[in-house]
N, C-alpha and C positions, 0 to 999 in steps of 0.2 A: 504493500500500500504506500510505501515511501520511495518506490523506485520509478515512478512516473507512469504516464499513459500515452497512447498514440497521439493524443491532442496536446498533452502537457508533459513533455519529456522530463526525465529525472532532473530534479533541482528546481523546477518551475514552482511547485507547490510551496516549497520553503522560501524561495525568493519573493513570491507575491505576498506570502504571509508576513515575512519579516519587513518587507518594504512598506507594508500597511501598518507597521508598529505592533505586530502580533507574534505569537509563537504557537507551535502545534506539537502534539505528541500522541502516543497511543499506549494502551496497556491491556493485558488480558487478566481478568479475574475468573474465579471458578465458574461463574454462570453467564458472564457477559464479556465482550470485548469492546473497549471504548476507544474512540478516536476524538480528540479534543482540539479545539482552536480557541485561543484567548486573543481577541483582537478588537480594535475600535469598531463601533457600530457602523461607521462609514464603509467598512470593508465587507459588510454582510453579503452583498450580492456576489462579489467575486469569490468569496470563500465558499458560498453555497454552489457556485458554478464548479469550482474545483472539486468539492466533495461529491457532487453528482457525477462529475466526469470520471472520477476514479471508482465510483460504484458501477459505472457503465462498462468499464473494461480497463484492464491494466496492460502495461507493456511487458508481457511475460517473456522471459528470456533466461538462458542458462546463467549468464553473467549476473543478472539481478538475483536469481535464486542463490547463487554461490555467495554473493555479497551479504545477503540477509542471513544466510545460514551461518556465516562467520560472525555476524553481529550477535546472533543468539548464543553461539558457542562462547563468545567473549563474555557475555552476560553470565553464563553458567560458570565460567572460570573465575570471574570476579566475585559474584554474589553467592555461589554455592561452594565450589572447590576451594576458594580462598577463605571461606568461613571455617573456623576451627572445628565446628560440629557439622559442617556440610548442609547447613540450613535444614536440618533433619525434620523439624516440626512442619515444614512446608512440603518437602518432597517425599519424605519417607513415612511420616505418621499416617497420612491418609491411606497409604497402601496397607498398613497394618490394621487400620480401623474399619475400612469399608470393604464390601464385597464386589460391588458393581464397578466395572472399569471406569465409567463416566465420573464416579466420585473418587476413585482410588488413584488414578494415574497421576504421575508427576506432571504438573502443568508446564514446566520448562521443557520436558522431553530430554532424553539422553542423546549422547553423540551418535550412537548406533542408529537411532530412529531419524535423527537429523540428516545423517549421511545417506540414509536409504530413501529420503524424500525425493520425488521426481517432479519435473514440471507438470506432468499429467496429474499428480496428486494435488499440487497447489492449484492448478486451474479447476480441477473438479471441486475442491473445497470452496473456492471463490464462487463458482457458479451455483453451488448449492445454498450457500449461506449469505453471501454479500449481495443482497437484493433488497429493494425498498419494503417489501411485505415482511421482511424479517428484521427490520431496523426501526429504531426510534430516533427522530431528530428533535433535539431540545435546544432552544435558543433562549438565553437569559441576558438581559441588559437593557440599554436605552434604545429599544425598538418597539414598534407597534405590532400587535398580533396580526392585523389584517395584512400588513406588508409582508410579514414573515410567511404567512400561509400562502400568499400569492406567489412569492418567490420560490417557495418550496414546491408548489404545484408546477410552476414553470420549469424548474430545473430537474425535478425528480419524477414528475408525472408521467413522462414518456418511457421511463425505464420499465421493461416488462417484469411481471411477477415471475417467480421461480416455480419450478415443478414442486408439487406437494411431496413432503417427506414425513416419515414417522418420527415423532419426537420420543426420545428414550424415557422410560419410567425411572426417575431418579430416587424414588422413595426407598428407604431401608429401615427395617425395624431396629430397635436397640439390640446391641450385642447380647448374646446369651451366655458367653463365656469370655473371661478376660484374656488379654494377650500381653506378654511381657518379653521384650527383646533386649538383649544386652550386646552392645557392639563397641568395638574399639574405634576411637577417633584419633588418628595419628597426630593431628595438629593441636589437640586439646591439652590443657594443663590441669584442668579441674573437671569433674564429672557434671553432667546435666541430664535431666529427664524431661521428656515431653509426653504429656498425657492427652488423650482425646476420647470424646464420647460422641456417638451419633445423636443428632438432635431432631426434634419433630419438625413438621412442615411449618412454614413461616406464619400460617394463619392459626396455628395451635394456641390454645389458651395460655400455655406456659411460655410462649416465645418471649414476650416482653419481660416476664419474670427472670428468664434465663439471661437476657441481656443485662438486666440490673444486677443479677448475681455475679456475672463476669466482672462488672465494675467493682462490686463489693469485695470480691476476693483479690483482685489484682492491681487496682489502680491507686498508686500513691503510697506514701508512708503510713497512712491511716487504714489501708486495706487490711482485711483479715489475715491474708497470707503473709504480708510484710510484718505485721505485728506478731503473728504466731510462729513463723518459721525463720524470719531474719532477725528480728529483735528478741522475740521470746525464747525459742529453743536454740537460736543461734546455729542453725544447721544449713540454712540457705544463704546464698550470696546475691542472687538476683532472681527476678521472676517477671513473667509477662503472660498475657493470654486473655481469654474471654470468649464470649459467644460470637460465632460467625466472624472470626478475626480476619480472614482473607478477603471478605467481601464488604463487611461493615454493616452495622445496623441490622435490619431484618430483611435485607434484600438477598434472597437466594431462592433457588428452585429445588423442590424435593426435600433434600436434607442438607445439613451443614454439620460442622463439628464445634464442640466446645473444647477449647485448648487451654492447657496450663503447662507452661515451660518453666522449669526451675533449675537454676544452677546451684550447686551445693558443694560443701567442703569435702576435701579428699578423704578425711578420716570418717566420714559419715557414710552409711550404707544406703543404697537405693531403697531398700525395704523400709528403712527408717523415714526417709523422705515421703514415700507413698503413704505410710501409716500416719505421719503428721498431717499430710494433706487431708486424708480421710477423716481425721479427728476434727479438723476445722469445718469441713463440710457437714459432718454428722452433727456438730454443735448447732449449725444453722437449721438443719432439718428438725432437730429435737427442740431447741429453745427459741427458734425464730430470731428476729432482728428487732431491736428497739425502734420506736417511731423516729427518734432524733437521728439515729444512724441511717435509717432508710431514707429520711428526707434529705440528708446530706448527699447520699449516693445518687438519688434521683435527680437532685439539682445539678450534680456534675454531669450526668448523662444528658440532661436537657441542655445544659450550657454548651457542651461539646457539639450537640446536634445543631443548635442555632448558630454557633460559631462556624460550623462547616458549611452552612447555607449562606453566610454573609458574602463571601466572594461570588461573583456571578458565575465563574466556572464551576465552583462547588455546587451551586444551586442547579445549574444545567445538568451536571452529572447525576445528582440525586433525582431530579425530575425524569431523566432518561431511564434510570433504573426502576423508578416507581412505575413508569408506563410499561417498560419491557417485562417486568416480573409480576407486578400487581395488576397490570392492565389499565391503570388510570393514574395520571400524574398527581391528582389530588390525594392519592394514597400517601403521599409524602407527609400530609398533615395528620395521619393516623398515629404516628409514632409518639409524639408528645402526649397525646391523650392516653395511649396505652401505658406509657411509662408512669404518668401521674396516677393511674389507677392501680398500680402494683401495690399489694398489701404485704404485711409480714407473713401472712399465711401463704401468699403466692410464692414468696421466696423459699419458704420451707418446702413447698411442693416442688419448686424448681430444683432444689438441692438434691431431691431424690433421683433426678436424672443422672447425677454424678456418682452412682453406685459403683463400688470397686469391681463388681462382677461384670459390669458393662464397659469397662475401660480397656483401651489399647494404650500401651506405654512402651516407649523406647528409651533405653538408658545408653548414654554415650560416656565411655570411660577413657581416660588417658592411657597411652601405651604403658605396659608394665615397666617399672624401673624408672619412669620419668619423675623427676622431683618437682 
């Protein structure tokens, strides 16, 4: 998508965008691929022309494929293989947690698959999925709705629909048995564990509670895990995670994962870390959460939500995901209402989803003999 088209050869998209005072990028998340442009409203028509042009057809060629294959490989080298733990919570944990390929596979891909990709593969994928009836266009900024709808119809209206295809069923029930894998991480100097649980569909009554639970457990020095494992038991050194961490919020299709990644001290066992985590979760399930603590956590979730919508690009991305996954852009306004409604009882019920017997965990340990 960044290698040009028959009408706008390689470099034209970037030059037009940058000459207009803008920037562009793209990213793939578990359930959507996003292409974004941040530019002055005066550039709207030319940007929509370029976007429609590259949806109509690309300048497929072996050189372009080789270039982008190398770009992805470089990203893997920098972001995955250069990480002491191999970014295992992103690439490896879903494979241990899920059964269906669509949920389990590594989104980066490995070098073998990248090298095996052919031009026919790329053209077939583009033809199947890069088409207006499988896309959402979201524009946010100093523009009028009538103007945008008119320009969108003019630029995208003539692009033909694609052939029907069967969408995969992404739902998976909770695990019935735990998984625990222990692996050596050659670049690591201290151990770490990543835990994951399969989550219910986004419209489930517990989804908002699980989102708030992720904040309660992981975010900041006041979080339950920081107070309990870092400051309290003094066994953990760092932690991160939460509900639907790779997509954000409640935008996902089928299922997602609840993640907890904990770095811990060398003299501590992985079993001790898992047991300490389970104690913190069991306390929430048994005793609930006080109103003051719950109010603080919900305020943080809502503050982060509104802050993410303040930039026009952030608003456009969230609108696009709401329309693509929930079927309506106004679904964006559901989350604050759902978060506000979360009760202490909802958090206790959400904590039950993190049962040890439903967990997949991967432990990364330093090479033996490393100090």
